[in-house]
BADO-666395 format. One record per atom (N, C-alpha, C): residue in three letters; x, y, z. Coordinates in pm, whole numbers, padded with zeros to 5 digits, always signed. Example, Ala and Ser with C-alpha at 12.3 -4.5 7.8 and 13.67 -1.06 7.14 Angstrom:
Ala+01319-00569+00780Ala+01230-00450+00780Ala+01320-00330+00780Ser+01285-00225+00708Ser+01367-00106+00714Ser+01290+00003+00787
This chain:
Met+25111+12021+18089Met+25145+11979+17952Met+25018+11981+17866Val+25020+12058+17758Val+24906+12068+17669Val+24915+11957+17564Glu+24811+11876+17554Glu+24809+11769+17455Glu+24767+11826+17320Val+24814+11760+17214Val+24775+11797+17077Val+24730+11670+17006Pro+24651+11683+16899Pro+24608+11563+16825Pro+24728+11485+16772Glu+24711+11354+16761Glu+24820+11270+16713Glu+24836+11277+16562Ser+24726+11287+16489Ser+24735+11278+16343Ser+24782+11410+16282Leu+24860+11398+16176Leu+24911+11516+16106Leu+24798+11595+16038Pro+24699+11530+15974Pro+24589+11609+15918Pro+24514+11690+16024Ala+24491+11632+16141Ala+24423+11706+16248Ala+24506+11826+16292Arg+24637+11807+16301Arg+24725+11917+16340Arg+24722+12029+16236Met+24723+11992+16108Met+24722+12094+16003Met+24589+12169+16000Tyr+24480+12100+16028Tyr+24351+12169+16034Tyr+24355+12276+16143Leu+24407+12241+16259Leu+24413+12337+16369Leu+24511+12451+16338Leu+24618+12421+16268Leu+24714+12526+16232Leu+24655+12624+16131Ala+24551+12583+16060Ala+24485+12673+15966Ala+24390+12769+16036Tyr+24379+12756+16168Tyr+24291+12843+16247Tyr+24369+12966+16294Asp+24312+13082+16271Asp+24374+13208+16312Asp+24319+13246+16449Leu+24404+13237+16553Leu+24360+13266+16688Leu+24317+13411+16706Arg+24387+13501+16638Arg+24357+13644+16654Arg+24220+13678+16594Lys+24194+13624+16476Lys+24066+13653+16409Lys+23956+13554+16448Arg+23996+13447+16517Arg+23903+13345+16564Arg+23823+13282+16449Arg+23895+13248+16345Arg+23831+13181+16232Arg+23936+13106+16150Met+23887+13018+16063Met+23977+12945+15975Met+24032+13040+15870Thr+24161+13027+15838Thr+24221+13114+15737Thr+24196+13062+15596Cys+24163+12936+15584Cys+24128+12882+15452Cys+24039+12761+15471Gly+23975+12722+15362Gly+23887+12605+15367Gly+23873+12549+15227Gly+23773+12466+15207Gly+23744+12414+15075Gly+23860+12340+15012Thr+23880+12365+14884Thr+23980+12292+14806Thr+24121+12314+14859Arg+24156+12439+14892Arg+24291+12469+14938Arg+24325+12392+15066Leu+24235+12397+15163Leu+24260+12323+15287Leu+24256+12173+15260Gly+24169+12131+15170Gly+24162+11989+15137Gly+24294+11936+15082Tyr+24358+12014+14996Tyr+24489+11973+14944Tyr+24590+11956+15058Val+24590+12050+15150Val+24685+12044+15263Val+24659+11921+15349Leu+24531+11893+15375Leu+24498+11779+15462Leu+24527+11646+15392Arg+24497+11636+15262Arg+24529+11513+15190Arg+24680+11491+15188Ala+24753+11599+15164Ala+24899+11587+15166Ala+24950+11550+15304Ala+24884+11600+15407Ala+24923+11564+15544Ala+24901+11415+15569Ala+24789+11363+15520Ala+24762+11219+15535Ala+24866+11136+15460Leu+24899+11178+15340Leu+25002+11108+15262Leu+25139+11118+15330Thr+25170+11236+15382Thr+25300+11257+15447Thr+25312+11172+15573Glu+25205+11164+15650Glu+25207+11081+15772Glu+25237+10936+15737Leu+25172+10886+15633Leu+25196+10748+15590Leu+25338+10731+15539Tyr+25388+10830+15467Tyr+25523+10825+15411Tyr+25629+10826+15522Leu+25612+10912+15619Leu+25709+10923+15729Leu+25713+10796+15813Asp+25597+10729+15824Asp+25590+10607+15906Asp+25625+10481+15827Gly+25656+10497+15697Gly+25694+10382+15616Gly+25578+10303+15562Arg+25454+10349+15589Arg+25338+10278+15536Arg+25315+10310+15389Leu+25385+10412+15341Leu+25377+10452+15201Leu+25519+10472+15150Gly+25547+10417+15032Gly+25678+10435+14971Gly+25664+10509+14839Glu+25770+10508+14761Glu+25767+10576+14632Glu+25845+10495+14529Glu+25785+10477+14413Glu+25852+10414+14299Glu+25820+10495+14174Arg+25926+10531+14100Arg+25909+10610+13977Arg+25826+10737+14002Arg+25856+10802+14114Arg+25791+10928+14153Arg+25642+10914+14175Arg+25599+10793+14210Arg+25458+10770+14242Arg+25449+10696+14375Pro+25347+10727+14456Pro+25334+10659+14585Pro+25291+10513+14567Val+25347+10426+14650Val+25311+10285+14649Val+25297+10239+14795Pro+25214+10139+14821Pro+25201+10089+14958Pro+25335+10040+15012Gly+25359+10068+15139Gly+25483+10026+15204Gly+25454+09922+15311Thr+25505+09944+15431Thr+25482+09851+15541Thr+25336+09854+15583Pro+25271+09739+15598Pro+25130+09739+15640Pro+25112+09808+15775Gly+25001+09876+15790Gly+24974+09945+15916Gly+24841+10017+15908Asp+24818+10104+16005Asp+24692+10177+16011Asp+24673+10263+15887Asp+24547+10279+15849Asp+24510+10360+15733Asp+24387+10443+15772Pro+24406+10541+15863Pro+24291+10608+15925Pro+24200+10681+15829Tyr+24250+10727+15716Tyr+24167+10802+15623Tyr+24142+10727+15492Gly+24181+10600+15489Gly+24154+10518+15370Gly+24240+10550+15250Val+24347+10627+15270Val+24431+10668+15158Val+24511+10550+15101Leu+24566+10468+15191Leu+24644+10352+15146Leu+24558+10257+15063Ala+24435+10238+15108Ala+24345+10147+15036Ala+24317+10201+14895Gln+24301+10331+14883Gln+24279+10391+14751Gln+24399+10367+14660Ile+24518+10389+14714Ile+24640+10375+14634Ile+24661+10229+14595Ala+24638+10138+14690Ala+24658+09996+14664Ala+24562+09944+14556Ala+24442+10004+14550Ala+24340+09957+14455Ala+24351+10022+14318Ser+24444+10114+14302Ser+24454+10191+14178Ser+24580+10156+14101Arg+24579+10187+13972Arg+24704+10183+13896Arg+24794+10296+13947Pro+24924+10290+13920Pro+25014+10395+13969Pro+24972+10534+13919Arg+24962+10627+14013Arg+24926+10764+13979Arg+25017+10861+14054Ser+25018+10984+14010Ser+25109+11084+14066Ser+25069+11126+14207Trp+25164+11186+14278Trp+25135+11243+14410Trp+25026+11349+14397Arg+25032+11427+14291Arg+24931+11532+14273Arg+24790+11473+14263His+24780+11362+14193His+24649+11297+14181His+24594+11263+14319Trp+24678+11206+14405Trp+24630+11162+14536Trp+24610+11279+14632Val+24679+11389+14611Val+24651+11509+14690Val+24513+11565+14652Cys+24479+11560+14524Cys+24350+11612+14477Cys+24233+11520+14514Lys+24258+11391+14514Lys+24151+11292+14531Lys+24074+11314+14662Asp+23945+11336+14651Asp+23857+11350+14769Asp+23905+11457+14867Ala+23969+11562+14814Ala+24028+11663+14903Ala+23923+11733+14989Arg+23816+11779+14927Arg+23714+11850+15004Arg+23645+11758+15105Ala+23630+11631+15069Ala+23566+11536+15161Ala+23651+11517+15286Leu+23783+11523+15270Leu+23869+11502+15387Leu+23859+11619+15485Val+23831+11739+15436Val+23810+11852+15526Val+23697+11820+15623Ser+23587+11769+15570Ser+23472+11733+15654Ser+23507+11619+15750Thr+23581+11522+15701Thr+23618+11407+15784Thr+23704+11451+15902Val+23805+11532+15875Val+23896+11577+15982Val+23822+11670+16078Arg+23740+11759+16024Arg+23662+11850+16109Arg+23572+11770+16204Asp+23503+11670+16150Asp+23413+11589+16233Asp+23491+11512+16339Glu+23609+11465+16303Glu+23696+11395+16397Glu+23737+11487+16513Leu+23771+11612+16480Leu+23811+11709+16583Leu+23694+11747+16672Val+23575+11754+16615Val+23455+11780+16696Val+23430+11663+16790Arg+23434+11543+16737Arg+23408+11422+16816Arg+23505+11407+16933Asp+23631+11443+16908Asp+23733+11426+17013Asp+23746+11549+17103Gly+23661+11648+17080Gly+23656+11761+17173Gly+23755+11873+17151Trp+23817+11878+17032Trp+23916+11984+17006Trp+23851+12113+16958Ile+23741+12101+16883Ile+23676+12220+16827Ile+23525+12212+16844Arg+23460+12328+16828Arg+23314+12336+16817Arg+23281+12390+16678Val+23172+12343+16622Val+23127+12392+16491Val+22982+12435+16503Arg+22954+12557+16461Arg+22817+12609+16464Arg+22774+12643+16322Glu+22657+12595+16284Glu+22603+12623+16152Glu+22544+12764+16148Gln+22581+12840+16045Gln+22527+12974+16027Gln+22478+12989+15883Arg+22402+13098+15861Arg+22362+13130+15724Arg+22399+13275+15695Val+22479+13294+15594Val+22521+13428+15553Val+22407+13492+15476Leu+22367+13612+15519Leu+22254+13684+15458Leu+22125+13601+15465Gly+22124+13509+15559Gly+22006+13424+15576Gly+21988+13319+15469Leu+22087+13307+15380Leu+22072+13216+15265Leu+22180+13111+15257Phe+22308+13154+15263Phe+22418+13065+15231Phe+22472+12999+15359Pro+22474+12865+15362Pro+22522+12798+15483Pro+22672+12817+15503Arg+22711+12838+15627Arg+22852+12852+15661Arg+22875+12791+15798Gln+22992+12731+15816Gln+23024+12669+15944Gln+23125+12754+16019Glu+23088+12793+16138Glu+23178+12872+16222Glu+23253+12779+16315Val+23385+12776+16301Val+23469+12686+16380Val+23532+12762+16496Thr+23528+12702+16615Thr+23593+12760+16733Thr+23682+12654+16796Val+23808+12688+16818Val+23898+12597+16889Val+23871+12609+17039Lys+23846+12497+17103Lys+23808+12501+17244Lys+23921+12550+17334Asp+24044+12505+17309Asp+24158+12545+17391Asp+24264+12607+17300Pro+24273+12741+17296Pro+24369+12807+17209Pro+24513+12765+17233Arg+24542+12712+17352Arg+24680+12669+17382Arg+24725+12557+17289Val+24630+12477+17242Val+24664+12367+17150Val+24723+12424+17021Val+24657+12525+16966Val+24708+12588+16844Val+24842+12654+16871Lys+24857+12716+16987Lys+24983+12782+17021Lys+25098+12683+17031Val+25071+12565+17087Val+25174+12461+17097Val+25214+12413+16957Leu+25115+12390+16872Leu+25145+12346+16735Leu+25222+12453+16659Trp+25178+12578+16674Trp+25248+12687+16608Trp+25391+12698+16661Gly+25410+12681+16791Gly+25544+12686+16850Gly+25635+12579+16794Gly+25581+12458+16773Gly+25660+12351+16714Gly+25704+12384+16573Ala+25610+12439+16495Ala+25645+12478+16358Ala+25745+12592+16357Ser+25727+12687+16446Ser+25818+12802+16454Ser+25959+12759+16491Ser+25971+12667+16586Ser+26104+12621+16626Ser+26169+12539+16515Ala+26087+12466+16439Ala+26142+12391+16325Ala+26200+12486+16221Leu+26137+12600+16208Leu+26179+12698+16107Leu+26305+12772+16149Arg+26322+12792+16278Arg+26427+12882+16324Arg+26529+12818+16419Gly+26509+12693+16457Gly+26589+12636+16565Gly+26700+12543+16523Arg+26696+12424+16576Arg+26803+12326+16564Arg+26824+12281+16419Pro+26936+12208+16394Pro+26959+12156+16259Pro+26841+12073+16209Val+26817+12079+16080Val+26700+12013+16020Val+26692+11866+16058Ala+26806+11798+16061Ala+26806+11654+16090Ala+26754+11624+16230His+26755+11722+16320His+26714+11700+16458His+26573+11751+16487Val+26508+11808+16388Val+26373+11862+16407Val+26273+11747+16412Asn+26174+11757+16502Asn+26066+11659+16507Asn+26003+11645+16368Ser+25979+11522+16324Ser+25935+11499+16186Ser+25800+11564+16157Tyr+25708+11564+16254Tyr+25577+11625+16231Tyr+25587+11778+16230Asp+25678+11834+16309Asp+25699+11979+16305Asp+25759+12021+16171Ala+25854+11941+16123Ala+25912+11968+15991Ala+25806+11961+15882Ala+25722+11857+15890Ala+25615+11841+15792Ala+25514+11955+15800Ala+25486+12001+15920Ala+25391+12111+15937Ala+25439+12236+15865Val+25569+12265+15875Val+25626+12380+15805Val+25618+12359+15655Ala+25657+12241+15609Ala+25656+12212+15465Ala+25515+12225+15407Leu+25417+12171+15477Leu+25280+12174+15428Leu+25219+12314+15438Ala+25250+12385+15546Ala+25199+12521+15562Ala+25255+12613+15455Ala+25383+12595+15422Ala+25445+12677+15318Ala+25384+12644+15181Ala+25369+12515+15154Ala+25314+12472+15025Ala+25170+12518+15008Gly+25092+12511+15117Gly+24952+12550+15112Gly+24928+12697+15135Glu+25038+12771+15158Glu+25031+12916+15183Glu+24936+12948+15297Leu+24953+12875+15409Leu+24872+12900+15529Leu+24930+13021+15602Ser+24866+13134+15586Ser+24918+13257+15644Ser+24913+13256+15796Ser+24829+13171+15855Ser+24822+13161+16000Ser+24952+13105+16057Val+25025+13030+15978Val+25152+12970+16021Val+25270+13046+15960Leu+25262+13068+15829Leu+25373+13130+15757Leu+25321+13241+15666Pro+25324+13365+15710Pro+25291+13475+15619Pro+25388+13477+15501Ala+25350+13542+15393Ala+25432+13543+15272Ala+25573+13594+15301Ser+25585+13692+15390Ser+25718+13747+15421Ser+25807+13642+15484Asp+25751+13558+15571Asp+25830+13451+15633Asp+25866+13342+15532Arg+25773+13315+15440Arg+25803+13215+15338Arg+25920+13260+15252Arg+25927+13389+15223Arg+26040+13441+15144Arg+26168+13441+15228Arg+26158+13486+15350Arg+26277+13502+15435Arg+26343+13368+15466His+26261+13265+15483His+26315+13134+15525His+26306+13031+15412Arg+26316+13078+15289Arg+26295+12989+15174Arg+26387+12866+15179Arg+26516+12888+15206Arg+26610+12775+15205Arg+26578+12674+15315Arg+26548+12724+15433Arg+26514+12635+15544Arg+26387+12556+15512Ile+26289+12622+15455Ile+26166+12554+15416Ile+26194+12445+15314Glu+26282+12472+15219Glu+26318+12371+15120Glu+26382+12249+15186Glu+26466+12273+15287Glu+26532+12161+15358Glu+26430+12079+15437Leu+26335+12147+15502Leu+26232+12076+15578Leu+26138+12001+15484Thr+26112+12058+15368Thr+26027+11993+15269Thr+26093+11867+15214Ala+26222+11876+15187Ala+26296+11760+15136Ala+26292+11645+15236Arg+26290+11678+15363Arg+26287+11576+15467Arg+26148+11515+15484Ser+26046+11587+15439Ser+25907+11546+15467Ser+25841+11465+15357Gly+25908+11448+15243Gly+25854+11363+15139Gly+25790+11440+15024Pro+25736+11367+14927Pro+25693+11426+14800Pro+25555+11492+14801Ala+25476+11476+14906Ala+25339+11527+14902Ala+25335+11680+14908Ala+25420+11740+14990Ala+25418+11887+15003Ala+25450+11958+14871Pro+25553+11915+14797Pro+25576+11978+14667Pro+25457+11966+14572Ala+25384+11855+14581Ala+25264+11838+14498Ala+25160+11943+14534Val+25145+11971+14663Val+25052+12076+14707Val+25094+12210+14652Arg+25223+12239+14661Arg+25273+12369+14614Arg+25235+12392+14468Thr+25251+12289+14385Thr+25216+12301+14243Thr+25067+12326+14225Leu+24985+12253+14301Leu+24840+12268+14289Leu+24792+12405+14337Ile+24852+12455+14444Ile+24813+12586+14495Ile+24851+12696+14396Arg+24965+12681+14333Arg+25005+12779+14230Arg+24906+12777+14113Gln+24857+12660+14079Gln+24757+12650+13972Gln+24627+12717+14013Leu+24587+12699+14140Leu+24467+12765+14191Leu+24483+12917+14185Asn+24600+12963+14229Asn+24626+13108+14230Asn+24623+13166+14088Ala+24683+13092+13995Ala+24687+13138+13857Ala+24546+13144+13797Ala+24466+13044+13829Ala+24327+13041+13779Ala+24246+13157+13836Ala+24269+13186+13966Ala+24197+13296+14031Ala+24240+13432+13973Ala+24370+13442+13942Ala+24421+13570+13888Ala+24375+13591+13745Gly+24355+13479+13673Gly+24317+13491+13533Gly+24169+13514+13515
């Protein structure tokens, strides 16, 4: 039995790794949005985060591993998009360091052209990524949505919203659009917020 990380942000980080190319398929702001949304979704699915007037609010007290609940509790009501954006790039580093500490990945510092720092990520056991990908794949193509594991459903919703090609190439996102919408509806409001933000990033890049 291959073990996988318990946290949804850690799972999404690993799902952003392309086993064939042996590198991350995205990073920076884009990955940060996905990981922040994963943290929000985990809290939402566990009831630690609720929603009022289309804004997240603290729910049942519980663990707050990335400090997201504390941020929300200390702030005036703000949109899901705001909290997906908040400290997004910082969370990439936090989750990466967590995966290094727990032995899931290795990170090697490199310099491109001898000048620009870059981090080369290697997944220690590729089977972990394969198991996570298999869970997302079965959520997309298998049993009725109501019976899909909640984290697998969320993985599909977040991967589609963040356009993670390692999980869902554009052709699959088009082919399974309705199923993805059903899995997204089950996973809460954070994934749609990511989708909007990624579209804005794409539009800015195209312009």
